[in-house]
mmCIF file as Biopython writes it, N, C-alpha, C and O atoms, coordinates in Angstrom:
data_model
#
loop_
_atom_site.group_PDB
_atom_site.id
_atom_site.type_symbol
_atom_site.label_atom_id
_atom_site.label_alt_id
_atom_site.label_comp_id
_atom_site.label_asym_id
_atom_site.label_entity_id
_atom_site.label_seq_id
_atom_site.pdbx_PDB_ins_code
_atom_site.Cartn_x
_atom_site.Cartn_y
_atom_site.Cartn_z
_atom_site.occupancy
_atom_site.B_iso_or_equiv
_atom_site.auth_seq_id
_atom_site.auth_asym_id
_atom_site.pdbx_PDB_model_num
ATOM 1   N N  . MET A ? 1  ? 95.241  19.225 65.933 1.0 0.0 1  A 1 
ATOM 2   C CA . MET A ? 1  ? 95.753  20.141 66.920 1.0 0.0 1  A 1 
ATOM 3   C C  . MET A ? 1  ? 95.868  21.542 66.310 1.0 0.0 1  A 1 
ATOM 4   O O  . MET A ? 1  ? 96.141  21.678 65.118 1.0 0.0 1  A 1 
ATOM 5   N N  . PRO A ? 2  ? 95.667  22.555 67.102 1.0 0.0 2  A 1 
ATOM 6   C CA . PRO A ? 2  ? 95.798  23.920 66.587 1.0 0.0 2  A 1 
ATOM 7   C C  . PRO A ? 2  ? 97.258  24.286 66.322 1.0 0.0 2  A 1 
ATOM 8   O O  . PRO A ? 2  ? 98.169  23.765 66.964 1.0 0.0 2  A 1 
ATOM 9   N N  . TRP A ? 3  ? 97.462  25.191 65.365 1.0 0.0 3  A 1 
ATOM 10  C CA . TRP A ? 3  ? 98.785  25.664 65.009 1.0 0.0 3  A 1 
ATOM 11  C C  . TRP A ? 3  ? 98.885  27.146 65.316 1.0 0.0 3  A 1 
ATOM 12  O O  . TRP A ? 3  ? 97.920  27.888 65.128 1.0 0.0 3  A 1 
ATOM 13  N N  . LYS A ? 4  ? 100.042 27.581 65.788 1.0 0.0 4  A 1 
ATOM 14  C CA . LYS A ? 4  ? 100.302 29.002 66.011 1.0 0.0 4  A 1 
ATOM 15  C C  . LYS A ? 4  ? 101.760 29.265 65.656 1.0 0.0 4  A 1 
ATOM 16  O O  . LYS A ? 4  ? 102.661 28.577 66.135 1.0 0.0 4  A 1 
ATOM 17  N N  . ASP A ? 5  ? 101.975 30.253 64.826 1.0 0.0 5  A 1 
ATOM 18  C CA . ASP A ? 5  ? 103.327 30.598 64.364 1.0 0.0 5  A 1 
ATOM 19  C C  . ASP A ? 5  ? 104.035 29.407 63.737 1.0 0.0 5  A 1 
ATOM 20  O O  . ASP A ? 5  ? 105.243 29.236 63.904 1.0 0.0 5  A 1 
ATOM 21  N N  . GLY A ? 6  ? 103.281 28.584 63.015 1.0 0.0 6  A 1 
ATOM 22  C CA . GLY A ? 6  ? 103.859 27.444 62.310 1.0 0.0 6  A 1 
ATOM 23  C C  . GLY A ? 6  ? 104.189 26.245 63.178 1.0 0.0 6  A 1 
ATOM 24  O O  . GLY A ? 6  ? 104.827 25.302 62.710 1.0 0.0 6  A 1 
ATOM 25  N N  . LYS A ? 7  ? 103.768 26.263 64.433 1.0 0.0 7  A 1 
ATOM 26  C CA . LYS A ? 7  ? 104.063 25.158 65.347 1.0 0.0 7  A 1 
ATOM 27  C C  . LYS A ? 7  ? 102.765 24.591 65.915 1.0 0.0 7  A 1 
ATOM 28  O O  . LYS A ? 7  ? 101.869 25.344 66.296 1.0 0.0 7  A 1 
ATOM 29  N N  . PRO A ? 8  ? 102.666 23.251 65.972 1.0 0.0 8  A 1 
ATOM 30  C CA . PRO A ? 8  ? 101.464 22.669 66.584 1.0 0.0 8  A 1 
ATOM 31  C C  . PRO A ? 8  ? 101.497 22.854 68.097 1.0 0.0 8  A 1 
ATOM 32  O O  . PRO A ? 8  ? 102.564 22.822 68.711 1.0 0.0 8  A 1 
ATOM 33  N N  . HIS A ? 9  ? 100.345 23.044 68.681 1.0 0.0 9  A 1 
ATOM 34  C CA . HIS A ? 9  ? 100.234 23.210 70.132 1.0 0.0 9  A 1 
ATOM 35  C C  . HIS A ? 9  ? 99.474  22.038 70.720 1.0 0.0 9  A 1 
ATOM 36  O O  . HIS A ? 9  ? 98.584  21.472 70.086 1.0 0.0 9  A 1 
ATOM 37  N N  . ILE A ? 10 ? 99.838  21.685 71.935 1.0 0.0 10 A 1 
ATOM 38  C CA . ILE A ? 10 ? 99.144  20.624 72.654 1.0 0.0 10 A 1 
ATOM 39  C C  . ILE A ? 10 ? 97.868  21.191 73.260 1.0 0.0 10 A 1 
ATOM 40  O O  . ILE A ? 10 ? 97.647  22.402 73.235 1.0 0.0 10 A 1 
ATOM 41  N N  . ILE A ? 11 ? 97.033  20.317 73.802 1.0 0.0 11 A 1 
ATOM 42  C CA . ILE A ? 11 ? 95.861  20.779 74.540 1.0 0.0 11 A 1 
ATOM 43  C C  . ILE A ? 11 ? 96.314  21.044 75.970 1.0 0.0 11 A 1 
ATOM 44  O O  . ILE A ? 11 ? 96.830  20.148 76.638 1.0 0.0 11 A 1 
ATOM 45  N N  . TYR A ? 12 ? 96.121  22.261 76.432 1.0 0.0 12 A 1 
ATOM 46  C CA . TYR A ? 12 ? 96.577  22.662 77.754 1.0 0.0 12 A 1 
ATOM 47  C C  . TYR A ? 12 ? 95.550  22.283 78.816 1.0 0.0 12 A 1 
ATOM 48  O O  . TYR A ? 12 ? 94.395  21.992 78.505 1.0 0.0 12 A 1 
ATOM 49  N N  . ASP A ? 13 ? 95.990  22.289 80.075 1.0 0.0 13 A 1 
ATOM 50  C CA . ASP A ? 13 ? 95.121  21.894 81.195 1.0 0.0 13 A 1 
ATOM 51  C C  . ASP A ? 13 ? 93.866  22.758 81.285 1.0 0.0 13 A 1 
ATOM 52  O O  . ASP A ? 13 ? 92.778  22.245 81.547 1.0 0.0 13 A 1 
ATOM 53  N N  . TYR A ? 14 ? 94.012  24.069 81.068 1.0 0.0 14 A 1 
ATOM 54  C CA . TYR A ? 14 ? 92.845  24.950 81.166 1.0 0.0 14 A 1 
ATOM 55  C C  . TYR A ? 14 ? 91.846  24.677 80.048 1.0 0.0 14 A 1 
ATOM 56  O O  . TYR A ? 14 ? 90.648  24.894 80.232 1.0 0.0 14 A 1 
ATOM 57  N N  . GLU A ? 15 ? 92.314  24.202 78.887 1.0 0.0 15 A 1 
ATOM 58  C CA . GLU A ? 15 ? 91.402  23.860 77.800 1.0 0.0 15 A 1 
ATOM 59  C C  . GLU A ? 15 ? 90.613  22.602 78.135 1.0 0.0 15 A 1 
ATOM 60  O O  . GLU A ? 15 ? 89.424  22.512 77.830 1.0 0.0 15 A 1 
ATOM 61  N N  . ILE A ? 16 ? 91.264  21.641 78.753 1.0 0.0 16 A 1 
ATOM 62  C CA . ILE A ? 16 ? 90.569  20.425 79.176 1.0 0.0 16 A 1 
ATOM 63  C C  . ILE A ? 16 ? 89.517  20.769 80.223 1.0 0.0 16 A 1 
ATOM 64  O O  . ILE A ? 16 ? 88.418  20.214 80.214 1.0 0.0 16 A 1 
ATOM 65  N N  . GLU A ? 17 ? 89.856  21.683 81.122 1.0 0.0 17 A 1 
ATOM 66  C CA . GLU A ? 17 ? 88.897  22.105 82.147 1.0 0.0 17 A 1 
ATOM 67  C C  . GLU A ? 17 ? 87.687  22.802 81.528 1.0 0.0 17 A 1 
ATOM 68  O O  . GLU A ? 17 ? 86.558  22.600 81.974 1.0 0.0 17 A 1 
ATOM 69  N N  . ILE A ? 18 ? 87.919  23.619 80.503 1.0 0.0 18 A 1 
ATOM 70  C CA . ILE A ? 18 ? 86.818  24.298 79.804 1.0 0.0 18 A 1 
ATOM 71  C C  . ILE A ? 18 ? 85.893  23.272 79.170 1.0 0.0 18 A 1 
ATOM 72  O O  . ILE A ? 18 ? 84.673  23.401 79.262 1.0 0.0 18 A 1 
ATOM 73  N N  . VAL A ? 19 ? 86.455  22.257 78.528 1.0 0.0 19 A 1 
ATOM 74  C CA . VAL A ? 19 ? 85.636  21.218 77.887 1.0 0.0 19 A 1 
ATOM 75  C C  . VAL A ? 19 ? 84.829  20.457 78.937 1.0 0.0 19 A 1 
ATOM 76  O O  . VAL A ? 19 ? 83.671  20.120 78.691 1.0 0.0 19 A 1 
ATOM 77  N N  . LYS A ? 20 ? 85.418  20.182 80.101 1.0 0.0 20 A 1 
ATOM 78  C CA . LYS A ? 20 ? 84.677  19.499 81.171 1.0 0.0 20 A 1 
ATOM 79  C C  . LYS A ? 20 ? 83.480  20.330 81.620 1.0 0.0 20 A 1 
ATOM 80  O O  . LYS A ? 20 ? 82.391  19.798 81.831 1.0 0.0 20 A 1 
ATOM 81  N N  . TYR A ? 21 ? 83.693  21.664 81.769 1.0 0.0 21 A 1 
ATOM 82  C CA . TYR A ? 21 ? 82.585  22.533 82.154 1.0 0.0 21 A 1 
ATOM 83  C C  . TYR A ? 21 ? 81.522  22.581 81.066 1.0 0.0 21 A 1 
ATOM 84  O O  . TYR A ? 21 ? 80.330  22.615 81.370 1.0 0.0 21 A 1 
ATOM 85  N N  . LEU A ? 22 ? 81.935  22.584 79.805 1.0 0.0 22 A 1 
ATOM 86  C CA . LEU A ? 22 ? 80.969  22.600 78.703 1.0 0.0 22 A 1 
ATOM 87  C C  . LEU A ? 22 ? 80.119  21.335 78.694 1.0 0.0 22 A 1 
ATOM 88  O O  . LEU A ? 22 ? 78.929  21.387 78.384 1.0 0.0 22 A 1 
ATOM 89  N N  . GLU A ? 23 ? 80.720  20.211 79.030 1.0 0.0 23 A 1 
ATOM 90  C CA . GLU A ? 23 ? 79.966  18.954 79.070 1.0 0.0 23 A 1 
ATOM 91  C C  . GLU A ? 23 ? 79.028  18.891 80.270 1.0 0.0 23 A 1 
ATOM 92  O O  . GLU A ? 23 ? 77.996  18.223 80.212 1.0 0.0 23 A 1 
ATOM 93  N N  . LYS A ? 24 ? 79.376  19.576 81.355 1.0 0.0 24 A 1 
ATOM 94  C CA . LYS A ? 24 ? 78.570  19.527 82.564 1.0 0.0 24 A 1 
ATOM 95  C C  . LYS A ? 24 ? 77.449  20.556 82.579 1.0 0.0 24 A 1 
ATOM 96  O O  . LYS A ? 24 ? 76.336  20.252 83.008 1.0 0.0 24 A 1 
ATOM 97  N N  . TYR A ? 25 ? 77.731  21.780 82.113 1.0 0.0 25 A 1 
ATOM 98  C CA . TYR A ? 25 ? 76.769  22.875 82.170 1.0 0.0 25 A 1 
ATOM 99  C C  . TYR A ? 25 ? 76.353  23.307 80.771 1.0 0.0 25 A 1 
ATOM 100 O O  . TYR A ? 25 ? 77.134  23.209 79.825 1.0 0.0 25 A 1 
ATOM 101 N N  . LYS A ? 26 ? 75.141  23.777 80.647 1.0 0.0 26 A 1 
ATOM 102 C CA . LYS A ? 26 ? 74.647  24.216 79.343 1.0 0.0 26 A 1 
ATOM 103 C C  . LYS A ? 26 ? 75.231  25.579 78.961 1.0 0.0 26 A 1 
ATOM 104 O O  . LYS A ? 26 ? 75.572  25.811 77.801 1.0 0.0 26 A 1 
ATOM 105 N N  . HIS A ? 27 ? 75.343  26.473 79.937 1.0 0.0 27 A 1 
ATOM 106 C CA . HIS A ? 27 ? 75.880  27.814 79.687 1.0 0.0 27 A 1 
ATOM 107 C C  . HIS A ? 27 ? 77.102  28.054 80.570 1.0 0.0 27 A 1 
ATOM 108 O O  . HIS A ? 27 ? 77.084  27.749 81.762 1.0 0.0 27 A 1 
ATOM 109 N N  . ILE A ? 28 ? 78.148  28.596 79.985 1.0 0.0 28 A 1 
ATOM 110 C CA . ILE A ? 28 ? 79.298  29.003 80.771 1.0 0.0 28 A 1 
ATOM 111 C C  . ILE A ? 28 ? 79.674  30.422 80.391 1.0 0.0 28 A 1 
ATOM 112 O O  . ILE A ? 28 ? 79.317  30.899 79.314 1.0 0.0 28 A 1 
ATOM 113 N N  . TRP A ? 29 ? 80.390  31.090 81.267 1.0 0.0 29 A 1 
ATOM 114 C CA . TRP A ? 29 ? 80.846  32.450 81.034 1.0 0.0 29 A 1 
ATOM 115 C C  . TRP A ? 29 ? 82.351  32.456 81.198 1.0 0.0 29 A 1 
ATOM 116 O O  . TRP A ? 29 ? 82.868  32.042 82.236 1.0 0.0 29 A 1 
ATOM 117 N N  . LEU A ? 30 ? 83.064  32.928 80.170 1.0 0.0 30 A 1 
ATOM 118 C CA . LEU A ? 30 ? 84.522  32.967 80.208 1.0 0.0 30 A 1 
ATOM 119 C C  . LEU A ? 30 ? 84.994  34.407 80.078 1.0 0.0 30 A 1 
ATOM 120 O O  . LEU A ? 30 ? 84.563  35.133 79.182 1.0 0.0 30 A 1 
ATOM 121 N N  . LYS A ? 31 ? 85.859  34.805 80.956 1.0 0.0 31 A 1 
ATOM 122 C CA . LYS A ? 31 ? 86.560  36.073 80.802 1.0 0.0 31 A 1 
ATOM 123 C C  . LYS A ? 31 ? 88.017  35.699 80.616 1.0 0.0 31 A 1 
ATOM 124 O O  . LYS A ? 31 ? 88.633  35.121 81.512 1.0 0.0 31 A 1 
ATOM 125 N N  . LYS A ? 32 ? 88.569  36.025 79.462 1.0 0.0 32 A 1 
ATOM 126 C CA . LYS A ? 32 ? 89.881  35.499 79.116 1.0 0.0 32 A 1 
ATOM 127 C C  . LYS A ? 32 ? 90.782  36.583 78.552 1.0 0.0 32 A 1 
ATOM 128 O O  . LYS A ? 32 ? 90.334  37.675 78.202 1.0 0.0 32 A 1 
ATOM 129 N N  . ALA A ? 33 ? 92.050  36.257 78.476 1.0 0.0 33 A 1 
ATOM 130 C CA . ALA A ? 33 ? 93.030  37.122 77.843 1.0 0.0 33 A 1 
ATOM 131 C C  . ALA A ? 33 ? 93.170  36.733 76.366 1.0 0.0 33 A 1 
ATOM 132 O O  . ALA A ? 33 ? 92.751  35.652 75.952 1.0 0.0 33 A 1 
ATOM 133 N N  . ARG A ? 34 ? 93.760  37.626 75.595 1.0 0.0 34 A 1 
ATOM 134 C CA . ARG A ? 34 ? 93.995  37.340 74.181 1.0 0.0 34 A 1 
ATOM 135 C C  . ARG A ? 34 ? 95.077  36.288 74.011 1.0 0.0 34 A 1 
ATOM 136 O O  . ARG A ? 34 ? 95.973  36.158 74.845 1.0 0.0 34 A 1 
ATOM 137 N N  . GLY A ? 35 ? 94.981  35.538 72.920 1.0 0.0 35 A 1 
ATOM 138 C CA . GLY A ? 35 ? 96.047  34.626 72.546 1.0 0.0 35 A 1 
ATOM 139 C C  . GLY A ? 35 ? 96.071  33.292 73.259 1.0 0.0 35 A 1 
ATOM 140 O O  . GLY A ? 35 ? 97.050  32.556 73.135 1.0 0.0 35 A 1 
ATOM 141 N N  . LEU A ? 36 ? 95.034  32.951 73.998 1.0 0.0 36 A 1 
ATOM 142 C CA . LEU A ? 36 ? 95.015  31.680 74.713 1.0 0.0 36 A 1 
ATOM 143 C C  . LEU A ? 36 ? 94.512  30.520 73.864 1.0 0.0 36 A 1 
ATOM 144 O O  . LEU A ? 36 ? 94.715  29.362 74.227 1.0 0.0 36 A 1 
ATOM 145 N N  . GLY A ? 37 ? 93.862  30.807 72.741 1.0 0.0 37 A 1 
ATOM 146 C CA . GLY A ? 37 ? 93.339  29.748 71.894 1.0 0.0 37 A 1 
ATOM 147 C C  . GLY A ? 37 ? 91.965  29.258 72.310 1.0 0.0 37 A 1 
ATOM 148 O O  . GLY A ? 37 ? 91.494  28.232 71.819 1.0 0.0 37 A 1 
ATOM 149 N N  . VAL A ? 38 ? 91.321  29.982 73.210 1.0 0.0 38 A 1 
ATOM 150 C CA . VAL A ? 38 ? 90.015  29.546 73.710 1.0 0.0 38 A 1 
ATOM 151 C C  . VAL A ? 38 ? 88.948  29.675 72.624 1.0 0.0 38 A 1 
ATOM 152 O O  . VAL A ? 38 ? 88.063  28.826 72.520 1.0 0.0 38 A 1 
ATOM 153 N N  . THR A ? 39 ? 89.027  30.727 71.823 1.0 0.0 39 A 1 
ATOM 154 C CA . THR A ? 39 ? 88.053  30.904 70.744 1.0 0.0 39 A 1 
ATOM 155 C C  . THR A ? 39 ? 88.125  29.735 69.770 1.0 0.0 39 A 1 
ATOM 156 O O  . THR A ? 39 ? 87.094  29.189 69.376 1.0 0.0 39 A 1 
ATOM 157 N N  . GLU A ? 40 ? 89.332  29.350 69.381 1.0 0.0 40 A 1 
ATOM 158 C CA . GLU A ? 40 ? 89.472  28.216 68.466 1.0 0.0 40 A 1 
ATOM 159 C C  . GLU A ? 40 ? 88.993  26.932 69.122 1.0 0.0 40 A 1 
ATOM 160 O O  . GLU A ? 40 ? 88.356  26.103 68.471 1.0 0.0 40 A 1 
ATOM 161 N N  . LEU A ? 41 ? 89.290  26.759 70.394 1.0 0.0 41 A 1 
ATOM 162 C CA . LEU A ? 41 ? 88.815  25.573 71.119 1.0 0.0 41 A 1 
ATOM 163 C C  . LEU A ? 41 ? 87.299  25.497 71.084 1.0 0.0 41 A 1 
ATOM 164 O O  . LEU A ? 41 ? 86.735  24.440 70.801 1.0 0.0 41 A 1 
ATOM 165 N N  . LEU A ? 42 ? 86.634  26.614 71.372 1.0 0.0 42 A 1 
ATOM 166 C CA . LEU A ? 42 ? 85.169  26.627 71.397 1.0 0.0 42 A 1 
ATOM 167 C C  . LEU A ? 42 ? 84.586  26.394 70.001 1.0 0.0 42 A 1 
ATOM 168 O O  . LEU A ? 42 ? 83.598  25.672 69.866 1.0 0.0 42 A 1 
ATOM 169 N N  . LEU A ? 43 ? 85.171  26.984 68.973 1.0 0.0 43 A 1 
ATOM 170 C CA . LEU A ? 43 ? 84.677  26.771 67.614 1.0 0.0 43 A 1 
ATOM 171 C C  . LEU A ? 43 ? 84.853  25.314 67.186 1.0 0.0 43 A 1 
ATOM 172 O O  . LEU A ? 43 ? 83.968  24.731 66.560 1.0 0.0 43 A 1 
ATOM 173 N N  . ARG A ? 44 ? 85.998  24.738 67.528 1.0 0.0 44 A 1 
ATOM 174 C CA . ARG A ? 44 ? 86.213  23.321 67.206 1.0 0.0 44 A 1 
ATOM 175 C C  . ARG A ? 44 ? 85.244  22.418 67.978 1.0 0.0 44 A 1 
ATOM 176 O O  . ARG A ? 44 ? 84.742  21.433 67.436 1.0 0.0 44 A 1 
ATOM 177 N N  . TYR A ? 45 ? 84.985  22.756 69.241 1.0 0.0 45 A 1 
ATOM 178 C CA . TYR A ? 45 ? 84.051  21.959 70.052 1.0 0.0 45 A 1 
ATOM 179 C C  . TYR A ? 45 ? 82.639  22.047 69.486 1.0 0.0 45 A 1 
ATOM 180 O O  . TYR A ? 45 ? 81.935  21.040 69.421 1.0 0.0 45 A 1 
ATOM 181 N N  . MET A ? 46 ? 82.220  23.242 69.078 1.0 0.0 46 A 1 
ATOM 182 C CA . MET A ? 46 ? 80.893  23.389 68.477 1.0 0.0 46 A 1 
ATOM 183 C C  . MET A ? 46 ? 80.803  22.614 67.162 1.0 0.0 46 A 1 
ATOM 184 O O  . MET A ? 46 ? 79.775  22.001 66.874 1.0 0.0 46 A 1 
ATOM 185 N N  . GLY A ? 47 ? 81.866  22.640 66.370 1.0 0.0 47 A 1 
ATOM 186 C CA . GLY A ? 47 ? 81.892  21.854 65.141 1.0 0.0 47 A 1 
ATOM 187 C C  . GLY A ? 47 ? 81.815  20.368 65.415 1.0 0.0 47 A 1 
ATOM 188 O O  . GLY A ? 47 ? 81.111  19.633 64.722 1.0 0.0 47 A 1 
ATOM 189 N N  . TYR A ? 48 ? 82.541  19.929 66.430 1.0 0.0 48 A 1 
ATOM 190 C CA . TYR A ? 48 ? 82.498  18.523 66.820 1.0 0.0 48 A 1 
ATOM 191 C C  . TYR A ? 48 ? 81.085  18.112 67.231 1.0 0.0 48 A 1 
ATOM 192 O O  . TYR A ? 48 ? 80.583  17.075 66.798 1.0 0.0 48 A 1 
ATOM 193 N N  . LEU A ? 49 ? 80.451  18.929 68.066 1.0 0.0 49 A 1 
ATOM 194 C CA . LEU A ? 49 ? 79.098  18.604 68.523 1.0 0.0 49 A 1 
ATOM 195 C C  . LEU A ? 49 ? 78.110  18.538 67.361 1.0 0.0 49 A 1 
ATOM 196 O O  . LEU A ? 49 ? 77.258  17.651 67.310 1.0 0.0 49 A 1 
ATOM 197 N N  . SER A ? 50 ? 78.231  19.481 66.433 1.0 0.0 50 A 1 
ATOM 198 C CA . SER A ? 50 ? 77.268  19.530 65.340 1.0 0.0 50 A 1 
ATOM 199 C C  . SER A ? 50 ? 77.457  18.383 64.350 1.0 0.0 50 A 1 
ATOM 200 O O  . SER A ? 50 ? 76.500  17.976 63.690 1.0 0.0 50 A 1 
ATOM 201 N N  . LEU A ? 51 ? 78.672  17.858 64.238 1.0 0.0 51 A 1 
ATOM 202 C CA . LEU A ? 51 ? 78.929  16.792 63.271 1.0 0.0 51 A 1 
ATOM 203 C C  . LEU A ? 51 ? 78.933  15.392 63.870 1.0 0.0 51 A 1 
ATOM 204 O O  . LEU A ? 51 ? 78.826  14.410 63.135 1.0 0.0 51 A 1 
ATOM 205 N N  . SER A ? 52 ? 79.055  15.283 65.201 1.0 0.0 52 A 1 
ATOM 206 C CA . SER A ? 52 ? 79.201  13.962 65.810 1.0 0.0 52 A 1 
ATOM 207 C C  . SER A ? 52 ? 77.872  13.227 66.005 1.0 0.0 52 A 1 
ATOM 208 O O  . SER A ? 52 ? 77.850  11.998 66.076 1.0 0.0 52 A 1 
ATOM 209 N N  . SER A ? 53 ? 76.772  13.967 66.092 1.0 0.0 53 A 1 
ATOM 210 C CA . SER A ? 53 ? 75.475  13.306 66.263 1.0 0.0 53 A 1 
ATOM 211 C C  . SER A ? 53 ? 74.371  14.233 65.763 1.0 0.0 53 A 1 
ATOM 212 O O  . SER A ? 53 ? 74.623  15.375 65.381 1.0 0.0 53 A 1 
ATOM 213 N N  . ASN A ? 54 ? 73.153  13.719 65.776 1.0 0.0 54 A 1 
ATOM 214 C CA . ASN A ? 54 ? 72.015  14.530 65.344 1.0 0.0 54 A 1 
ATOM 215 C C  . ASN A ? 54 ? 71.369  15.295 66.492 1.0 0.0 54 A 1 
ATOM 216 O O  . ASN A ? 54 ? 70.329  15.927 66.309 1.0 0.0 54 A 1 
ATOM 217 N N  . ASP A ? 55 ? 71.979  15.242 67.676 1.0 0.0 55 A 1 
ATOM 218 C CA . ASP A ? 55 ? 71.419  15.953 68.832 1.0 0.0 55 A 1 
ATOM 219 C C  . ASP A ? 55 ? 71.353  17.465 68.599 1.0 0.0 55 A 1 
ATOM 220 O O  . ASP A ? 55 ? 70.486  18.143 69.151 1.0 0.0 55 A 1 
ATOM 221 N N  . TYR A ? 56 ? 72.252  17.982 67.795 1.0 0.0 56 A 1 
ATOM 222 C CA . TYR A ? 56 ? 72.295  19.428 67.551 1.0 0.0 56 A 1 
ATOM 223 C C  . TYR A ? 56 ? 71.791  19.793 66.161 1.0 0.0 56 A 1 
ATOM 224 O O  . TYR A ? 56 ? 72.068  20.885 65.663 1.0 0.0 56 A 1 
ATOM 225 N N  . SER A ? 57 ? 71.057  18.886 65.537 1.0 0.0 57 A 1 
ATOM 226 C CA . SER A ? 57 ? 70.457  19.190 64.243 1.0 0.0 57 A 1 
ATOM 227 C C  . SER A ? 57 ? 69.411  20.284 64.407 1.0 0.0 57 A 1 
ATOM 228 O O  . SER A ? 57 ? 68.545  20.194 65.278 1.0 0.0 57 A 1 
ATOM 229 N N  . ARG A ? 58 ? 69.487  21.309 63.580 1.0 0.0 58 A 1 
ATOM 230 C CA . ARG A ? 58 ? 68.573  22.458 63.609 1.0 0.0 58 A 1 
ATOM 231 C C  . ARG A ? 58 ? 68.631  23.227 64.930 1.0 0.0 58 A 1 
ATOM 232 O O  . ARG A ? 58 ? 67.637  23.821 65.348 1.0 0.0 58 A 1 
ATOM 233 N N  . LYS A ? 59 ? 69.779  23.216 65.578 1.0 0.0 59 A 1 
ATOM 234 C CA . LYS A ? 59 ? 69.988  23.974 66.813 1.0 0.0 59 A 1 
ATOM 235 C C  . LYS A ? 59 ? 70.913  25.150 66.516 1.0 0.0 59 A 1 
ATOM 236 O O  . LYS A ? 59 ? 71.555  25.199 65.467 1.0 0.0 59 A 1 
ATOM 237 N N  . ARG A ? 60 ? 70.973  26.085 67.445 1.0 0.0 60 A 1 
ATOM 238 C CA . ARG A ? 60 ? 71.823  27.259 67.279 1.0 0.0 60 A 1 
ATOM 239 C C  . ARG A ? 60 ? 72.858  27.308 68.394 1.0 0.0 60 A 1 
ATOM 240 O O  . ARG A ? 60 ? 72.595  26.928 69.535 1.0 0.0 60 A 1 
ATOM 241 N N  . PHE A ? 61 ? 74.020  27.780 68.034 1.0 0.0 61 A 1 
ATOM 242 C CA . PHE A ? 61 ? 75.061  28.074 69.009 1.0 0.0 61 A 1 
ATOM 243 C C  . PHE A ? 61 ? 75.176  29.587 69.087 1.0 0.0 61 A 1 
ATOM 244 O O  . PHE A ? 61 ? 75.186  30.266 68.060 1.0 0.0 61 A 1 
ATOM 245 N N  . VAL A ? 62 ? 75.260  30.111 70.280 1.0 0.0 62 A 1 
ATOM 246 C CA . VAL A ? 62 ? 75.350  31.547 70.480 1.0 0.0 62 A 1 
ATOM 247 C C  . VAL A ? 62 ? 76.748  31.913 70.949 1.0 0.0 62 A 1 
ATOM 248 O O  . VAL A ? 62 ? 77.274  31.319 71.890 1.0 0.0 62 A 1 
ATOM 249 N N  . ILE A ? 63 ? 77.346  32.894 70.285 1.0 0.0 63 A 1 
ATOM 250 C CA . ILE A ? 63 ? 78.638  33.408 70.681 1.0 0.0 63 A 1 
ATOM 251 C C  . ILE A ? 63 ? 78.475  34.890 70.957 1.0 0.0 63 A 1 
ATOM 252 O O  . ILE A ? 63 ? 78.072  35.647 70.074 1.0 0.0 63 A 1 
ATOM 253 N N  . VAL A ? 64 ? 78.783  35.310 72.168 1.0 0.0 64 A 1 
ATOM 254 C CA . VAL A ? 64 ? 78.698  36.717 72.543 1.0 0.0 64 A 1 
ATOM 255 C C  . VAL A ? 64 ? 80.114  37.246 72.683 1.0 0.0 64 A 1 
ATOM 256 O O  . VAL A ? 64 ? 80.919  36.696 73.434 1.0 0.0 64 A 1 
ATOM 257 N N  . THR A ? 65 ? 80.414  38.310 71.960 1.0 0.0 65 A 1 
ATOM 258 C CA . THR A ? 65 ? 81.739  38.903 72.034 1.0 0.0 65 A 1 
ATOM 259 C C  . THR A ? 65 ? 81.629  40.374 72.394 1.0 0.0 65 A 1 
ATOM 260 O O  . THR A ? 65 ? 80.558  40.973 72.299 1.0 0.0 65 A 1 
ATOM 261 N N  . GLY A ? 66 ? 82.718  40.928 72.794 1.0 0.0 66 A 1 
ATOM 262 C CA . GLY A ? 66 ? 82.745  42.347 73.125 1.0 0.0 66 A 1 
ATOM 263 C C  . GLY A ? 66 ? 83.969  42.999 72.528 1.0 0.0 66 A 1 
ATOM 264 O O  . GLY A ? 66 ? 84.893  42.312 72.093 1.0 0.0 66 A 1 
ATOM 265 N N  . PRO A ? 67 ? 83.986  44.315 72.502 1.0 0.0 67 A 1 
ATOM 266 C CA . PRO A ? 67 ? 85.163  45.009 71.968 1.0 0.0 67 A 1 
ATOM 267 C C  . PRO A ? 67 ? 86.347  44.886 72.925 1.0 0.0 67 A 1 
ATOM 268 O O  . PRO A ? 67 ? 86.195  44.486 74.080 1.0 0.0 67 A 1 
ATOM 269 N N  . LYS A ? 68 ? 87.495  45.228 72.432 1.0 0.0 68 A 1 
ATOM 270 C CA . LYS A ? 68 ? 88.706  45.178 73.250 1.0 0.0 68 A 1 
ATOM 271 C C  . LYS A ? 68 ? 88.577  46.060 74.466 1.0 0.0 68 A 1 
ATOM 272 O O  . LYS A ? 68 ? 89.505  46.141 75.271 1.0 0.0 68 A 1 
#
């Protein structure tokens, strides 16, 4: 589980919804506020996908970011 300010956080409903969309669609677009933990969720999900099977062997993950 992710930690923030020394405290573990649960998986929130919106994070579960994001994972469902990621499993259903190949590309998603998120417009989010700061501090929601979505970046960590996505990085952990990409790590999970790359280590859980060989389906993503020699594949690339694209992360597009913008300035504040």
